[in-house]
N, C-alpha and C positions, 0 to 999 in steps of 0.2 A: 363613389368613394370621395369623401370630403377631406379627410386628414390622413397623411401618411408619414410615419416616422422615418428618419433617414435610414435606420437599420432594416426597415420593412419594405423599402421601395423596390427591392429586386423581385418581389412577387408580381410586379406589374410588367407586362410584356415589354421588351426593350423598344420595340417600334412605337409603343404608345406612351412611353415615359415622358417625352418632351411635351407632347400636347396636353398631358394631364398634370405634370409636375413642373413644367417650364424648364428652361435651360439651366437655371441656377439650381433648382431643386434636383434635377436629374444628375448634375455633376456632384452635388453634395451626397446623394445616395450612392453613386458609383465610387466616389473617393472614400466614403465611409466603409463600404463593403468590399468591392472588387479590389481596391488598392490598399485598404486598411491604413489610410493616411490620418494624421492627427486633425480631425474635424470636430469642432465643438458640437455636442449633441443638439438635435432639434427636430423639427417636423415641417412638412409642407402642407399648406392649405391649397387644395387643388383648383384647377380651372373650373371643375364641375361646381365647386362651392362659389367661385366667382359668378358663374352664370345664374346660380340660384339667388345670390345676393342681388344681382341686377333685376331679377324678377320680383323679389320680395321687398327690396329696399332696406334690409336689415340683416345683420349676421347673428341674430339671436338663435337661429337654428344650429349654430356651431357650438353653443355653450357646453353641452355635455361632452362632446368629443374633445373640445379644447381643454377641459379640466383633466381628462384622462391623459392627453398628450403632455400637458405641463407636468403632471405627476411623474411621468416617465423620465422627463428631463431632470426633475428634482432628485429622483432616485439615483440617477447616473452621476450627478455632480455634487450630491449631498448638500443641496441648498434648498431654500423654501421661497416660493413666489409670494411676495407681499408681506413677508415676515422676517424678523431677525432670529438668531444673531448672525446668520449667514444668508443674506437675501439673494435670491435668484433674480438676475436682470437678464433681459432678452433684447435681441434686435428683431425688428419687423421689416422685411425687405420684399420688394417686388421681384418677380422672376418670370418674364414672358418666355414663350417657346423660342422666339428669335430675339437675340440680344439687342437692347435699345439703351446704350450706355448713358446713364444719368437722366433719362427721360421720365422715369417714374420715381417714386419716393421711398425713402428709408428712414426709420426712426431707431435710434440707438439708446441704450441704457434704460429701456422701459421697465417699470416696476419700482421706480423710486417715488416714495412719498415721504412724509415727515419721519415716520418710524424707520423705514428702511434706509433713508439717508443717514440717520443717526447710527444705525447698526453698521452701515458701511464705514462711517467715520471711526467707530470703535475698532473695527476690524483692520482698517488701514491707517488713514490719517485724514484730517479735515480738508486739506487742499485737494486730495484726490476725490473725496466724497462730494465736495462742492463743485469741482470741475465736471464730474459726471452728471450731477443734478442740473447744473446750468446748461449743459449740452442737451440733456433730455428736454428740459423746459423750452429751450429755443426751438428744437425740432418739432416738439409736440404742438407748440403754439403756431408755428408756421404751417405745418402739414395738416394737422388734425383740425385746429381751430381756425386756420386761414387768417391769422392776424399777425402783424409785425410786432406789436407790443406784447411782451411777456408779462402776463398777470397770473401770479401764483394761485389766486382764488379760482381761476378758470380751469385749472388742471385737477382732475378727480384724485382724491386720496385713495379711492378704491382701485387697486392695481388691475383687477379683472375688467373694470370699466375702461381703464386706460388701454388695455389690450384689445378689447372689442372695438373701441373707437379707432385705434391705430390700424387695425385690419381693414375696416371700412374705408379709411382714408387712403390706404395703399391701393385697394381695389379701385377707388375713385380716380386715382392718378392715371389709370389706363386711359381715361377719356379726358385728360388734361390737354389744353391746347398744344403744348410742346410735344406731347406724345403723339397726338393726332398728326401734327405737322411732320414729325419724324417718320411715322408710318407711311404717310403720303409720299414722301421723298423716296423711301426704301421699298415702296410697293408691298407693304405688309398688310395683311387683312385686318380690318378693324373688328372682326368678329371673334378673333382668337381668345381674347381675354388674357388675364395674368394670374399666375399662382402667387402665393405669398409664403415666404419662409420665415419661421419663428425659430430663433437659435440662441442658445446660451451665450451670453456675452463673455468674450475674453478681452483683456484690456491692454492696449498698447501705450497707455498713458500712466503707467504705474512707476515710471522713473527711467533712468538712463539705460537700464538693461531691457527696456521694453520699447516697442515701436510698431510701425505699420508700413506696408508698402505694396507695390504692384510690380510684378516681374513678368517678363516675356521670355520665352524660351529661345527666341531669335530676335534680332533687331527688326522691329516692325516697319522701319523706314527703308532699310536696304535688303532685308532678308538674310543677312549674314548670321551664321551660327555663333552667337555669343550671348552671355547673360546680360540682360538689358532691363532697366526699369528704375524706379524711384524708391527711396526709403526715407522715412521721417521718424527720428527717435522721439520717444515720449509723446505720442500722439495717437489719435484714433483715425480709422480708415477714411472717413469723409474728408479729413484734412489733406490727403494726397489727391484723391480723385476730383475734388472740387476745384483744385487749382488755386486755392487761397494762400498756400504756404510755399516757400521755397524749399524744395526737397534736396536730398543728397542723391548722388548716383548710387545705384544698387551696390556697387563694389565697396562703397564706404561701410556698408553693413558688416562686411567681413572683419573690419577692425574693431567694431563695437560689440557684436555678438557672434563670434566666429563659429561656435557650434551650431547655432540656428542657421547661419548662412550656409554651412556645409550641408545641413539637412535640406535646406531649400534647394540647393543645387541638385541634389539627388532626386528630390521630389519633382523638379522640373523635367529631368530626363525621363522619369517614369511616366509623367503625364503626357509628354510629347509622344512617347511610344504608344500610350493608351489611346490618345485621340488620333494618332497617325497624322498629326498636323502641328503647326505652330500654336502654342497655347499662351494665354495670359492668365495670371494667378493673382488673386488678392490674398494677403496674409497678414497676420498679426504675430508679434513676438511679445509674450507676457513673461517678464522676469526670466529672459533668455530661452523660454520654451516656445517653439514654433507651432502655430496653428494655421491651417489652410481654410479660408472662408469662401473661396469661389475659384472655379477654373472654367475656362471656355476657350473655344477656338478664337484666336486673337485677330482683331482687325489689323489690316496692313495696307501699305501703299501698293499701287499697281506694280511698281518695279519689284517690291519685296515679294509679292505674290508669285511673280515669275521666278525669282531667285530661289524661293522656298520650294516651289514645285520641281524645279530642275534638280536641286540638291537632294530632295527626298527620293526622287526616282533613282538617282545614282547611289543612294545609301541603302545597302542590303538590309539594314535594320528595319526599314519601313516597307510595308506592303503597298507600294504605290507604283502603278504602271503608267506608261506614257499617256495612254488614253484617259486614265483617271486624272492625271495631272492637268491635261488639256481641258477636261471637263470642269475643273476647279476654277479656271481662269476665263471669264466671259470675254467676248470679243472687244467690248468697250474698255475692259481693263487692259487688254493688250495694247489698244490704241493709246490709252493714257500713259502706259509705261514707255512707249516710244516717244511720246511728246515730252515726257519728263526728263529726257536726256539733254539737259541744258545747264549751263553755268553762267554766272555774270561775267562780263568783261571787267578788267581791272578798274576799280573805282574806289573812292574813299567812303567807307561806311561811317555813318554818324553814331551808330551804336551796334551792339551785338547781344543777342539773346541765345536761347537754346534752339537749334534747328530741330523741329519736332515732326515735320512732314515735308519732304523735299520738293523742290520745284521753285521756279521764279514766278513771282506774282507782282503785277503793276496795277495800281488803281488809285482812286481818290480816297483820302482818309475820311473815315466816318467813325463816330464814337458810340453808336448805339445800333442795335439790330434793326429798329424801325427806320433809322436814317439809311441803313444799307438797302432796305427794301425800296425806299423812296428814290434813291439814286439809281438803283437797278431799273425801276420803272421808267426812268428817264433815259435809259440806255447807257448809264455811266458805270464803268467797272469800279469796284470798291475794295479797299483793304479795311476790314473791320478791326478796330483797335480798342481794346478793353483792358481794364486792370486785370480782370479775369473773366472768362466767359462763364455763363451759367446755362443750364438746360433751357431756360426761357429765351435764350438768344438764338435758338436753333434755326428760326426762320431767316435770320440775318446771316448766319454762318453758311447756310445752304447756297446762298447766291453770291457770296463774297469770292473774289479772286484769291484772296489770301487772308490769314488771321494772324494778328499780333497781340500778345498779352504781356503785361508787366510782371505777372506772377505765374506760378504753376510750373509743373515739370512735364517729363516725357509721358507720364501715365495719367495726366489730368484728362478730364472728359473732353476738353477742347482739342487736345492733341490726338486722342483716340478717334474722335469723330472726324477730324480733318484728315487723318490718314485713311480712314475708311472711305472717305469721299474723294481722295486724291487732291485735296486742297492744300497748297503750300501753307505752312504755319511756323511761326516763331513764338516761343513761349519764354517766360522767365526773363524778359528784358528789363532788368531791375533799374536801369538808368532812366527809364521812362517815368515821367510824372504826368498824370492825366487829370484834367478837369473836364467840365461839361463841354467846353467849346474849343479847347486847345490842349496839345500835349507839349511838354518840354523835354528835350534831350540835351543836357548840357546847355550850351548857348543857343541851340536850335529850337525854334518854335514851329509846330505843325498845326495848321488850322484845318477845320473841316473843309474838304474839297481839294486840299493840296495833294500833289502827286507823290506817292510813296512806292518804293520797290522793296520787297523782302525776298531773301533767299532762304527757303525752308530747309536747305541742307546745311549751309554754313551758319545760319542764324543771323546773318548780317542785314542791316536796315539802311536804306538809302533815301535821301530826301530829293529824289528826282526819278525820272524814268531811265533805267540803266539798260544798255544793250546787252543781249546775251548771245552766247554762241553754242552751237551744238557740240556735244562731246562724244567721244568714241563710244559706240554701243557696248554695254557690258556683255561679257561672253554668254551669260545665262539667257539674255534676251535673244541673242543670235541662235543659240541651241534650241530654245523653245520654238522660235519661228521655223526652224528647220524641221522639228518634229511635226509641227502643224502642217507644213507643206507635204511632208512624207505621208501623213495619215490621210490628208485630203486627196492625194493622188491615187490612193488605193481604190 
């Protein structure tokens, strides 16, 4: 099976869906069918197709099935791929069976050429059409053509060729250095391969009543049951997860698009019940209308893992027993949760960002992932400081004691990865000005090798090594430990 429409995915046995459709494709199928959520129509190019591509070195074998699948989308949205007056644009995204946040590639707004850009302009306005075209050209040049410079003449006018090339590029990103590094760290098999989702575009950049965001059904840092996440008005999804923009807290969305916010709140409750776990959701609002683009079991800090497990066992709405909760929390996660019960002694912070992953981290300042590796090889603990982290920084993030960024929000890839690895992180520290060799925070200058302390809970930054104290163990950690002792004694 090479291509599966979202509406047809339920014909695949539930136990086999993730391996064939990937995590993203499986969630899109289940949200479209089982939950009847507002999901833009699309299809999944399966991992079976990935392995055939690896063998043959081309995706030409997909052309017939691709044309049929695109026609199905066209019929559902009343748009035409590669043609006006109402052109169909699509996203092309990776989707492995096991989540690898930001490690593989995505291309948005595919299907724009000279004719369709003009049609989009007539349908909306020149600013919107140009913005979509510029984003597509930048992503296509970087991901498909592997070049920093955007040259219009290098991008095919043939939208079918654009699509075939993009699928190959996303397949190839499975074996990118950053993806291989991440799989090595997470002990994920290199033989799994990735699926690709092709989906009708919805636009968060259509004006003030549009936007994009990432929501968590619980606080992924603490595990507390609360709506948590980032929202960015008049933007597209990559602006949030890439950490290149300063986002709003998700609650601000309620003031801007209240109906969409209410629908999102209800959707979050339904998805958490469906997954029987904390979920993170990527969504777009197009002219006040909510669309769900992805959902998955969310990455969380060790302490949050404990809190969520205990709360869900005690909530009759969830079918989670003590044994199941304990199985969800590996022994190393429990150890990290106990170690994370610390706070800084009273001291004067030189700046404050957003606490994105709790814990105290002390290390020598470095400003690149490669420098982080070099310092680590010499036995020196490091704080990786960047304007924003990119997936290519993963090798430096993995060995850092802590991560500090000048931009980005709670749902940026750096924050998500740091929480998953239990690494303290502070993001969105806007007071920081970073150059290649130094950073400035007000009157303070930090050079490579200077000692820095960050508090990933409070978001505070200190220009020295700060003593910390153990704090009282949170009740959930005590309860979980008692459960573990009780079961081990049987």
